[in-house]
PyMOL Python script that loads the backbone (N, CA, C, O; Angstrom):
from pymol import cmd

cmd.read_pdbstr("""\
ATOM      1  N   MET A   1      71.892 -31.708 -88.865  1.00  0.00           N
ATOM      2  CA  MET A   1      72.486 -32.121 -90.133  1.00  0.00           C
ATOM      3  C   MET A   1      72.531 -30.906 -91.060  1.00  0.00           C
ATOM      4  O   MET A   1      71.513 -30.246 -91.269  1.00  0.00           O
ATOM      5  N   ALA A   2      73.682 -30.617 -91.604  1.00  0.00           N
ATOM      6  CA  ALA A   2      73.822 -29.520 -92.553  1.00  0.00           C
ATOM      7  C   ALA A   2      73.144 -29.890 -93.865  1.00  0.00           C
ATOM      8  O   ALA A   2      73.028 -31.065 -94.213  1.00  0.00           O
ATOM      9  N   GLN A   3      72.702 -28.868 -94.582  1.00  0.00           N
ATOM     10  CA  GLN A   3      71.993 -29.129 -95.831  1.00  0.00           C
ATOM     11  C   GLN A   3      72.853 -29.871 -96.842  1.00  0.00           C
ATOM     12  O   GLN A   3      72.335 -30.666 -97.626  1.00  0.00           O
ATOM     13  N   LYS A   4      74.148 -29.626 -96.837  1.00  0.00           N
ATOM     14  CA  LYS A   4      75.020 -30.286 -97.807  1.00  0.00           C
ATOM     15  C   LYS A   4      75.125 -31.786 -97.558  1.00  0.00           C
ATOM     16  O   LYS A   4      75.534 -32.533 -98.447  1.00  0.00           O
ATOM     17  N   ASP A   5      74.757 -32.236 -96.346  1.00  0.00           N
ATOM     18  CA  ASP A   5      74.824 -33.650 -96.014  1.00  0.00           C
ATOM     19  C   ASP A   5      73.489 -34.366 -96.150  1.00  0.00           C
ATOM     20  O   ASP A   5      73.412 -35.571 -95.910  1.00  0.00           O
ATOM     21  N   MET A   6      72.446 -33.656 -96.528  1.00  0.00           N
ATOM     22  CA  MET A   6      71.127 -34.277 -96.660  1.00  0.00           C
ATOM     23  C   MET A   6      71.130 -35.215 -97.869  1.00  0.00           C
ATOM     24  O   MET A   6      71.809 -34.945 -98.860  1.00  0.00           O
ATOM     25  N   PRO A   7      70.380 -36.308 -97.794  1.00  0.00           N
ATOM     26  CA  PRO A   7      70.371 -37.275 -98.910  1.00  0.00           C
ATOM     27  C   PRO A   7      69.999 -36.662-100.256  1.00  0.00           C
ATOM     28  O   PRO A   7      70.572 -37.037-101.279  1.00  0.00           O
ATOM     29  N   SER A   8      69.062 -35.735-100.276  1.00  0.00           N
ATOM     30  CA  SER A   8      68.674 -35.134-101.555  1.00  0.00           C
ATOM     31  C   SER A   8      69.816 -34.325-102.165  1.00  0.00           C
ATOM     32  O   SER A   8      70.008 -34.344-103.381  1.00  0.00           O
ATOM     33  N   ALA A   9      70.571 -33.617-101.331  1.00  0.00           N
ATOM     34  CA  ALA A   9      71.711 -32.854-101.832  1.00  0.00           C
ATOM     35  C   ALA A   9      72.811 -33.793-102.326  1.00  0.00           C
ATOM     36  O   ALA A   9      73.424 -33.551-103.366  1.00  0.00           O
ATOM     37  N   ARG A  10      73.052 -34.859-101.575  1.00  0.00           N
ATOM     38  CA  ARG A  10      74.057 -35.843-101.997  1.00  0.00           C
ATOM     39  C   ARG A  10      73.653 -36.490-103.316  1.00  0.00           C
ATOM     40  O   ARG A  10      74.500 -36.741-104.173  1.00  0.00           O
ATOM     41  N   GLU A  11      72.359 -36.761-103.479  1.00  0.00           N
ATOM     42  CA  GLU A  11      71.879 -37.373-104.723  1.00  0.00           C
ATOM     43  C   GLU A  11      72.079 -36.419-105.902  1.00  0.00           C
ATOM     44  O   GLU A  11      72.483 -36.857-106.980  1.00  0.00           O
ATOM     45  N   ARG A  12      71.805 -35.131-105.719  1.00  0.00           N
ATOM     46  CA  ARG A  12      72.023 -34.161-106.797  1.00  0.00           C
ATOM     47  C   ARG A  12      73.502 -34.085-107.179  1.00  0.00           C
ATOM     48  O   ARG A  12      73.847 -34.042-108.360  1.00  0.00           O
ATOM     49  N   ARG A  13      74.375 -34.068-106.159  1.00  0.00           N
ATOM     50  CA  ARG A  13      75.818 -34.053-106.448  1.00  0.00           C
ATOM     51  C   ARG A  13      76.240 -35.304-107.196  1.00  0.00           C
ATOM     52  O   ARG A  13      77.058 -35.237-108.114  1.00  0.00           O
ATOM     53  N   LEU A  14      75.681 -36.454-106.804  1.00  0.00           N
ATOM     54  CA  LEU A  14      75.990 -37.711-107.475  1.00  0.00           C
ATOM     55  C   LEU A  14      75.561 -37.658-108.935  1.00  0.00           C
ATOM     56  O   LEU A  14      76.313 -38.076-109.817  1.00  0.00           O
ATOM     57  N   ARG A  15      74.368 -37.153-109.198  1.00  0.00           N
ATOM     58  CA  ARG A  15      73.875 -37.057-110.580  1.00  0.00           C
ATOM     59  C   ARG A  15      74.773 -36.152-111.434  1.00  0.00           C
ATOM     60  O   ARG A  15      75.073 -36.472-112.584  1.00  0.00           O
ATOM     61  N   ARG A  16      75.192 -35.037-110.868  1.00  0.00           N
ATOM     62  CA  ARG A  16      76.065 -34.130-111.625  1.00  0.00           C
ATOM     63  C   ARG A  16      77.433 -34.756-111.881  1.00  0.00           C
ATOM     64  O   ARG A  16      77.957 -34.658-112.991  1.00  0.00           O
ATOM     65  N   ALA A  17      78.014 -35.396-110.870  1.00  0.00           N
ATOM     66  CA  ALA A  17      79.324 -36.044-111.036  1.00  0.00           C
ATOM     67  C   ALA A  17      79.240 -37.183-112.047  1.00  0.00           C
ATOM     68  O   ALA A  17      80.148 -37.361-112.859  1.00  0.00           O
ATOM     69  N   ALA A  18      78.156 -37.954-112.001  1.00  0.00           N
ATOM     70  CA  ALA A  18      77.980 -39.057-112.957  1.00  0.00           C
ATOM     71  C   ALA A  18      77.834 -38.522-114.381  1.00  0.00           C
ATOM     72  O   ALA A  18      78.372 -39.105-115.322  1.00  0.00           O
ATOM     73  N   ALA A  19      77.113 -37.424-114.539  1.00  0.00           N
ATOM     74  CA  ALA A  19      76.940 -36.836-115.871  1.00  0.00           C
ATOM     75  C   ALA A  19      78.281 -36.386-116.443  1.00  0.00           C
ATOM     76  O   ALA A  19      78.516 -36.503-117.646  1.00  0.00           O
ATOM     77  N   ARG A  20      79.158 -35.874-115.586  1.00  0.00           N
ATOM     78  CA  ARG A  20      80.490 -35.472-116.060  1.00  0.00           C
ATOM     79  C   ARG A  20      81.296 -36.661-116.552  1.00  0.00           C
ATOM     80  O   ARG A  20      82.172 -36.506-117.404  1.00  0.00           O
ATOM     81  N   LYS A  21      81.013 -37.842-116.029  1.00  0.00           N
ATOM     82  CA  LYS A  21      81.713 -39.065-116.458  1.00  0.00           C
ATOM     83  C   LYS A  21      80.948 -39.820-117.541  1.00  0.00           C
ATOM     84  O   LYS A  21      81.355 -40.913-117.935  1.00  0.00           O
ATOM     85  N   GLY A  22      79.841 -39.247-118.027  1.00  0.00           N
ATOM     86  CA  GLY A  22      79.076 -39.869-119.099  1.00  0.00           C
ATOM     87  C   GLY A  22      78.109 -40.941-118.636  1.00  0.00           C
ATOM     88  O   GLY A  22      77.702 -41.787-119.432  1.00  0.00           O
ATOM     89  N   LEU A  23      77.731 -40.923-117.361  1.00  0.00           N
ATOM     90  CA  LEU A  23      76.806 -41.913-116.819  1.00  0.00           C
ATOM     91  C   LEU A  23      75.507 -41.242-116.398  1.00  0.00           C
ATOM     92  O   LEU A  23      75.473 -40.041-116.129  1.00  0.00           O
ATOM     93  N   ALA A  24      74.459 -42.016-116.346  1.00  0.00           N
ATOM     94  CA  ALA A  24      73.171 -41.547-115.844  1.00  0.00           C
ATOM     95  C   ALA A  24      72.864 -42.298-114.556  1.00  0.00           C
ATOM     96  O   ALA A  24      73.257 -43.453-114.394  1.00  0.00           O
ATOM     97  N   VAL A  25      72.166 -41.645-113.649  1.00  0.00           N
ATOM     98  CA  VAL A  25      71.799 -42.249-112.369  1.00  0.00           C
ATOM     99  C   VAL A  25      70.289 -42.441-112.353  1.00  0.00           C
ATOM    100  O   VAL A  25      69.527 -41.526-112.666  1.00  0.00           O
ATOM    101  N   ARG A  26      69.874 -43.643-111.986  1.00  0.00           N
ATOM    102  CA  ARG A  26      68.449 -43.934-111.867  1.00  0.00           C
ATOM    103  C   ARG A  26      68.188 -44.556-110.512  1.00  0.00           C
ATOM    104  O   ARG A  26      68.894 -45.476-110.098  1.00  0.00           O
ATOM    105  N   LYS A  27      67.185 -44.062-109.826  1.00  0.00           N
ATOM    106  CA  LYS A  27      66.822 -44.629-108.535  1.00  0.00           C
ATOM    107  C   LYS A  27      65.841 -45.768-108.788  1.00  0.00           C
ATOM    108  O   LYS A  27      64.845 -45.594-109.491  1.00  0.00           O
ATOM    109  N   VAL A  28      66.126 -46.931-108.215  1.00  0.00           N
ATOM    110  CA  VAL A  28      65.297 -48.120-108.418  1.00  0.00           C
ATOM    111  C   VAL A  28      64.033 -47.966-107.568  1.00  0.00           C
ATOM    112  O   VAL A  28      64.111 -47.679-106.374  1.00  0.00           O
ATOM    113  N   GLN A  29      62.878 -48.159-108.192  1.00  0.00           N
ATOM    114  CA  GLN A  29      61.597 -47.952-107.522  1.00  0.00           C
ATOM    115  C   GLN A  29      60.938 -49.234-107.032  1.00  0.00           C
ATOM    116  O   GLN A  29      60.106 -49.193-106.126  1.00  0.00           O
ATOM    117  N   ARG A  30      61.297 -50.369-107.618  1.00  0.00           N
ATOM    118  CA  ARG A  30      60.615 -51.615-107.276  1.00  0.00           C
ATOM    119  C   ARG A  30      61.602 -52.754-107.080  1.00  0.00           C
ATOM    120  O   ARG A  30      62.762 -52.676-107.485  1.00  0.00           O
ATOM    121  N   GLY A  31      61.120 -53.797-106.459  1.00  0.00           N
ATOM    122  CA  GLY A  31      61.916 -55.004-106.295  1.00  0.00           C
ATOM    123  C   GLY A  31      62.833 -54.941-105.092  1.00  0.00           C
ATOM    124  O   GLY A  31      62.737 -54.037-104.262  1.00  0.00           O
ATOM    125  N   GLN A  32      63.720 -55.911-105.011  1.00  0.00           N
ATOM    126  CA  GLN A  32      64.609 -56.010-103.854  1.00  0.00           C
ATOM    127  C   GLN A  32      65.627 -54.879-103.804  1.00  0.00           C
ATOM    128  O   GLN A  32      66.201 -54.623-102.746  1.00  0.00           O
ATOM    129  N   ASP A  33      65.863 -54.208-104.902  1.00  0.00           N
ATOM    130  CA  ASP A  33      66.826 -53.106-104.944  1.00  0.00           C
ATOM    131  C   ASP A  33      66.163 -51.748-104.727  1.00  0.00           C
ATOM    132  O   ASP A  33      66.798 -50.717-104.950  1.00  0.00           O
ATOM    133  N   ARG A  34      64.924 -51.725-104.304  1.00  0.00           N
ATOM    134  CA  ARG A  34      64.174 -50.486-104.122  1.00  0.00           C
ATOM    135  C   ARG A  34      64.940 -49.528-103.204  1.00  0.00           C
ATOM    136  O   ARG A  34      65.425 -49.914-102.140  1.00  0.00           O
ATOM    137  N   GLY A  35      65.035 -48.265-103.648  1.00  0.00           N
ATOM    138  CA  GLY A  35      65.732 -47.254-102.876  1.00  0.00           C
ATOM    139  C   GLY A  35      67.218 -47.167-103.176  1.00  0.00           C
ATOM    140  O   GLY A  35      67.894 -46.265-102.682  1.00  0.00           O
ATOM    141  N   ARG A  36      67.738 -48.088-103.977  1.00  0.00           N
ATOM    142  CA  ARG A  36      69.145 -48.059-104.361  1.00  0.00           C
ATOM    143  C   ARG A  36      69.251 -47.377-105.725  1.00  0.00           C
ATOM    144  O   ARG A  36      68.239 -47.003-106.318  1.00  0.00           O
ATOM    145  N   TYR A  37      70.463 -47.219-106.212  1.00  0.00           N
ATOM    146  CA  TYR A  37      70.713 -46.475-107.441  1.00  0.00           C
ATOM    147  C   TYR A  37      71.396 -47.353-108.475  1.00  0.00           C
ATOM    148  O   TYR A  37      72.204 -48.220-108.144  1.00  0.00           O
ATOM    149  N   GLN A  38      71.055 -47.110-109.733  1.00  0.00           N
ATOM    150  CA  GLN A  38      71.751 -47.766-110.836  1.00  0.00           C
ATOM    151  C   GLN A  38      72.544 -46.708-111.582  1.00  0.00           C
ATOM    152  O   GLN A  38      72.059 -45.600-111.807  1.00  0.00           O
ATOM    153  N   LEU A  39      73.755 -47.051-111.959  1.00  0.00           N
ATOM    154  CA  LEU A  39      74.580 -46.194-112.798  1.00  0.00           C
ATOM    155  C   LEU A  39      74.518 -46.769-114.203  1.00  0.00           C
ATOM    156  O   LEU A  39      75.006 -47.871-114.455  1.00  0.00           O
ATOM    157  N   LEU A  40      73.921 -46.024-115.108  1.00  0.00           N
ATOM    158  CA  LEU A  40      73.678 -46.507-116.463  1.00  0.00           C
ATOM    159  C   LEU A  40      74.607 -45.827-117.453  1.00  0.00           C
ATOM    160  O   LEU A  40      74.872 -44.628-117.366  1.00  0.00           O
ATOM    161  N   ASP A  41      75.089 -46.615-118.383  1.00  0.00           N
ATOM    162  CA  ASP A  41      75.915 -46.101-119.467  1.00  0.00           C
ATOM    163  C   ASP A  41      74.996 -45.894-120.665  1.00  0.00           C
ATOM    164  O   ASP A  41      74.583 -46.877-121.280  1.00  0.00           O
ATOM    165  N   PRO A  42      74.654 -44.643-121.027  1.00  0.00           N
ATOM    166  CA  PRO A  42      73.701 -44.415-122.103  1.00  0.00           C
ATOM    167  C   PRO A  42      74.192 -44.871-123.471  1.00  0.00           C
ATOM    168  O   PRO A  42      73.381 -45.171-124.347  1.00  0.00           O
ATOM    169  N   VAL A  43      75.496 -44.926-123.666  1.00  0.00           N
ATOM    170  CA  VAL A  43      76.031 -45.340-124.958  1.00  0.00           C
ATOM    171  C   VAL A  43      75.779 -46.829-125.181  1.00  0.00           C
ATOM    172  O   VAL A  43      75.327 -47.227-126.255  1.00  0.00           O
ATOM    173  N   PHE A  44      76.066 -47.647-124.183  1.00  0.00           N
ATOM    174  CA  PHE A  44      75.916 -49.090-124.328  1.00  0.00           C
ATOM    175  C   PHE A  44      74.597 -49.614-123.758  1.00  0.00           C
ATOM    176  O   PHE A  44      74.218 -50.755-124.018  1.00  0.00           O
ATOM    177  N   GLY A  45      73.904 -48.788-122.988  1.00  0.00           N
ATOM    178  CA  GLY A  45      72.593 -49.160-122.484  1.00  0.00           C
ATOM    179  C   GLY A  45      72.585 -50.133-121.320  1.00  0.00           C
ATOM    180  O   GLY A  45      71.538 -50.699-121.007  1.00  0.00           O
ATOM    181  N   GLY A  46      73.699 -50.342-120.683  1.00  0.00           N
ATOM    182  CA  GLY A  46      73.757 -51.296-119.587  1.00  0.00           C
ATOM    183  C   GLY A  46      74.062 -50.640-118.254  1.00  0.00           C
ATOM    184  O   GLY A  46      74.552 -49.513-118.190  1.00  0.00           O
ATOM    185  N   ALA A  47      73.763 -51.371-117.198  1.00  0.00           N
ATOM    186  CA  ALA A  47      74.052 -50.892-115.849  1.00  0.00           C
ATOM    187  C   ALA A  47      75.461 -51.312-115.460  1.00  0.00           C
ATOM    188  O   ALA A  47      75.920 -52.395-115.824  1.00  0.00           O
ATOM    189  N   ARG A  48      76.136 -50.455-114.724  1.00  0.00           N
ATOM    190  CA  ARG A  48      77.462 -50.780-114.226  1.00  0.00           C
ATOM    191  C   ARG A  48      77.354 -51.779-113.086  1.00  0.00           C
ATOM    192  O   ARG A  48      76.341 -51.818-112.388  1.00  0.00           O
ATOM    193  N   ARG A  49      78.382 -52.581-112.894  1.00  0.00           N
ATOM    194  CA  ARG A  49      78.396 -53.599-111.842  1.00  0.00           C
ATOM    195  C   ARG A  49      78.774 -52.980-110.509  1.00  0.00           C
ATOM    196  O   ARG A  49      79.669 -52.139-110.425  1.00  0.00           O
ATOM    197  N   SER A  50      78.088 -53.404-109.488  1.00  0.00           N
ATOM    198  CA  SER A  50      78.332 -52.942-108.133  1.00  0.00           C
ATOM    199  C   SER A  50      79.267 -53.910-107.421  1.00  0.00           C
ATOM    200  O   SER A  50      79.315 -55.089-107.775  1.00  0.00           O
ATOM    201  N   PRO A  51      80.016 -53.435-106.417  1.00  0.00           N
ATOM    202  CA  PRO A  51      80.869 -54.356-105.652  1.00  0.00           C
ATOM    203  C   PRO A  51      80.072 -55.244-104.694  1.00  0.00           C
ATOM    204  O   PRO A  51      80.620 -56.196-104.139  1.00  0.00           O
ATOM    205  N   SER A  52      78.810 -54.950-104.499  1.00  0.00           N
ATOM    206  CA  SER A  52      77.965 -55.722-103.578  1.00  0.00           C
ATOM    207  C   SER A  52      77.549 -57.043-104.220  1.00  0.00           C
ATOM    208  O   SER A  52      77.087 -57.061-105.361  1.00  0.00           O
ATOM    209  N   ARG A  53      77.708 -58.134-103.501  1.00  0.00           N
ATOM    210  CA  ARG A  53      77.303 -59.439-104.039  1.00  0.00           C
ATOM    211  C   ARG A  53      75.792 -59.637-103.976  1.00  0.00           C
ATOM    212  O   ARG A  53      75.223 -60.334-104.816  1.00  0.00           O
ATOM    213  N   THR A  54      75.146 -59.034-102.994  1.00  0.00           N
ATOM    214  CA  THR A  54      73.693 -59.203-102.871  1.00  0.00           C
ATOM    215  C   THR A  54      72.924 -58.301-103.829  1.00  0.00           C
ATOM    216  O   THR A  54      71.777 -58.595-104.164  1.00  0.00           O
ATOM    217  N   HIS A  55      73.541 -57.205-104.274  1.00  0.00           N
ATOM    218  CA  HIS A  55      72.914 -56.276-105.216  1.00  0.00           C
ATOM    219  C   HIS A  55      73.906 -55.988-106.341  1.00  0.00           C
ATOM    220  O   HIS A  55      74.532 -54.928-106.342  1.00  0.00           O
ATOM    221  N   PRO A  56      74.066 -56.902-107.296  1.00  0.00           N
ATOM    222  CA  PRO A  56      75.143 -56.765-108.293  1.00  0.00           C
ATOM    223  C   PRO A  56      74.982 -55.613-109.281  1.00  0.00           C
ATOM    224  O   PRO A  56      75.977 -55.176-109.859  1.00  0.00           O
ATOM    225  N   THR A  57      73.772 -55.105-109.496  1.00  0.00           N
ATOM    226  CA  THR A  57      73.614 -54.022-110.471  1.00  0.00           C
ATOM    227  C   THR A  57      73.086 -52.746-109.857  1.00  0.00           C
ATOM    228  O   THR A  57      72.675 -51.840-110.583  1.00  0.00           O
ATOM    229  N   SER A  58      73.085 -52.649-108.532  1.00  0.00           N
ATOM    230  CA  SER A  58      72.632 -51.406-107.900  1.00  0.00           C
ATOM    231  C   SER A  58      73.589 -51.015-106.791  1.00  0.00           C
ATOM    232  O   SER A  58      74.286 -51.854-106.219  1.00  0.00           O
ATOM    233  N   PHE A  59      73.609 -49.727-106.501  1.00  0.00           N
ATOM    234  CA  PHE A  59      74.537 -49.148-105.548  1.00  0.00           C
ATOM    235  C   PHE A  59      73.774 -48.443-104.435  1.00  0.00           C
ATOM    236  O   PHE A  59      72.703 -47.883-104.670  1.00  0.00           O
ATOM    237  N   SER A  60      74.319 -48.470-103.234  1.00  0.00           N
ATOM    238  CA  SER A  60      73.821 -47.576-102.199  1.00  0.00           C
ATOM    239  C   SER A  60      74.366 -46.188-102.551  1.00  0.00           C
ATOM    240  O   SER A  60      75.226 -46.066-103.424  1.00  0.00           O
ATOM    241  N   LEU A  61      73.885 -45.167-101.894  1.00  0.00           N
ATOM    242  CA  LEU A  61      74.360 -43.821-102.179  1.00  0.00           C
ATOM    243  C   LEU A  61      75.865 -43.713-101.927  1.00  0.00           C
ATOM    244  O   LEU A  61      76.586 -43.101-102.715  1.00  0.00           O
ATOM    245  N   GLU A  62      76.332 -44.304-100.839  1.00  0.00           N
ATOM    246  CA  GLU A  62      77.759 -44.259-100.516  1.00  0.00           C
ATOM    247  C   GLU A  62      78.586 -45.018-101.548  1.00  0.00           C
ATOM    248  O   GLU A  62      79.637 -44.539-101.976  1.00  0.00           O
ATOM    249  N   GLU A  63      78.118 -46.205-101.953  1.00  0.00           N
ATOM    250  CA  GLU A  63      78.841 -46.995-102.953  1.00  0.00           C
ATOM    251  C   GLU A  63      78.919 -46.245-104.279  1.00  0.00           C
ATOM    252  O   GLU A  63      79.960 -46.250-104.936  1.00  0.00           O
ATOM    253  N   ALA A  64      77.824 -45.602-104.672  1.00  0.00           N
ATOM    254  CA  ALA A  64      77.799 -44.860-105.929  1.00  0.00           C
ATOM    255  C   ALA A  64      78.752 -43.672-105.883  1.00  0.00           C
ATOM    256  O   ALA A  64      79.457 -43.404-106.856  1.00  0.00           O
ATOM    257  N   GLU A  65      78.778 -42.957-104.754  1.00  0.00           N
ATOM    258  CA  GLU A  65      79.703 -41.831-104.624  1.00  0.00           C
ATOM    259  C   GLU A  65      81.150 -42.297-104.732  1.00  0.00           C
ATOM    260  O   GLU A  65      81.966 -41.639-105.379  1.00  0.00           O
ATOM    261  N   THR A  66      81.472 -43.412-104.112  1.00  0.00           N
ATOM    262  CA  THR A  66      82.822 -43.967-104.181  1.00  0.00           C
ATOM    263  C   THR A  66      83.169 -44.394-105.597  1.00  0.00           C
ATOM    264  O   THR A  66      84.272 -44.127-106.073  1.00  0.00           O
ATOM    265  N   TYR A  67      82.233 -45.060-106.277  1.00  0.00           N
ATOM    266  CA  TYR A  67      82.462 -45.528-107.645  1.00  0.00           C
ATOM    267  C   TYR A  67      82.726 -44.350-108.591  1.00  0.00           C
ATOM    268  O   TYR A  67      83.625 -44.413-109.429  1.00  0.00           O
ATOM    269  N   ILE A  68      81.952 -43.293-108.456  1.00  0.00           N
ATOM    270  CA  ILE A  68      82.103 -42.117-109.322  1.00  0.00           C
ATOM    271  C   ILE A  68      83.414 -41.391-109.031  1.00  0.00           C
ATOM    272  O   ILE A  68      84.047 -40.859-109.942  1.00  0.00           O
ATOM    273  N   ALA A  69      83.817 -41.369-107.769  1.00  0.00           N
ATOM    274  CA  ALA A  69      85.046 -40.665-107.382  1.00  0.00           C
ATOM    275  C   ALA A  69      86.293 -41.334-107.923  1.00  0.00           C
ATOM    276  O   ALA A  69      87.322 -40.673-108.064  1.00  0.00           O
ATOM    277  N   GLU A  70      86.242 -42.616-108.230  1.00  0.00           N
ATOM    278  CA  GLU A  70      87.427 -43.348-108.707  1.00  0.00           C
ATOM    279  C   GLU A  70      87.782 -42.974-110.116  1.00  0.00           C
ATOM    280  O   GLU A  70      88.751 -43.497-110.668  1.00  0.00           O
TER     281      GLU A  70
END
""", "prot")
cmd.dss("prot")
cmd.show_as("cartoon", "prot")
cmd.util.cbc("prot")
cmd.orient("prot")
């Protein structure tokens, strides 16, 4: 696996891309969403909605990358 494809590198890229769009990324530490990511809007203080029905306010790394790219 190349270093650019490692999860930590992807997470750093996600954080930088989200910051450019005015969002903050937080990794969920507890509960059923543990290990997933929340995209937070610091102006309004809320989490963005995820396309996942089982995890409505958290994203997998791939889902978050797709959401930010749009």
